[in-house]
N, C-alpha and C positions, 0 to 999 in steps of 0.2 A: 504494500500500500504506500502510495506517495503522500507526502505531507499536504500537497495541494488538493488531493482528493478528500483527505480528512477535513481540511479547512472548508471545502465546499459542503460536506456533510454537516459540519457544525453550523455553518451559516444558514442552512435550511432549517435546522432546529431552532436557532436563535431568532429567525424571522417568523416563528410561530407556524412552522410547517407550510409556509407559503412560498412555493418554489419560484414563481415569477418575481416576487419581491426580493428573494435571495439572489436571483440572477442579476437583478438591477444593482443590488448592493455590492456584488462581487465584480460587476462589469463584464460578465461572460454571457454568451448566448444561452437561451433557455434550453435548446437541444443539447448543448454541451453539458449542462448541469444534469439533465435527465440521463445522458449516457454515462456520466460519472457515477450516478446512483446505481445504475444497472451493473457497472463494472465492480463497484464495491459489493453489491449483493452476490455476484458470482464468486468473488474472492472469499467472502465470508461463508457462503453456502446457505444462507438463510435470508429471507426478506427482512429489510430494515424498517420498512414502513408498512402499515396497513392502509391501503389506498381506498378510501370510500369517497363518494361524490362530494359531500359538503366539506369534509376536512380529512387530513391525514393524521395518523398517530404512530408513535414508535412501538415497535414490537420489542419483546424482551431482548432479542439479539441486537436491536438498534440501541437500546439503553446501555448494554454492555459496550458496544462499539463507541458510543458517545463518551463514556467515561475514559476509555482507552485513547480515543482521539484527542480529547482535551489534554491529557497528560503528555501525549507524544508531541502535540503542537507546542506546548510550553517548554518541553525539553529540547526541541529542535533548534539547531543553530540559526541565527538570523541569515537571511539570504544575502549573498554577496552583491555588492553594489555594481550596477552595470557601468562599464567604462563609457565615459563621455566621448562622443564623436568629435574629432578635431574640427575646429571652426575654419572657415575659409573655403577654398575651392575655386573652381573655375568661374571667372567673372563673365557675365553675359553682357553683350553689347546692347546698348539702348536702341530700340527700333524706332523711336520717334512716336508721333501720334498718328501715323498712317497718311494716307493721301489727303491732299487739300480738296475741298469740295469743288465740284464743277459748277461754274457760273455761266449762265446762258449769255452768249455774245462774247465771252472771253476765250482766249486760247486755252486748250486743255493743259493743266499744270504738269501733268506727267508725260506729255509728248514734247519732243524737241521740235522746234520750228523747222518746217521743211523749206529748204532753200530752193530757188528756181534755177 
């Protein structure tokens, strides 16, 4: 089990078994959260939630995993900081504001005058 999977499981429980709210709080897609739950249930071998229409509740296996998950999350080392990308890079040339508008009766500004 990965720490991130356990954090997602704990987030669902902390949000009152409301999966869409937990997905918003974590900043992950809803489908990803559901697949994480399914992955955890296959690893544990038991369902973690009883899914009924109005609300969800934890099963006894879910209660045990919740206790274990909270201790593992607190004991886990802090994630390493991501290295900052170096600033700078290739400069882009200014393209101006585009063509000048065409005025009726005036020569076209983007055409060179044709000699005779």
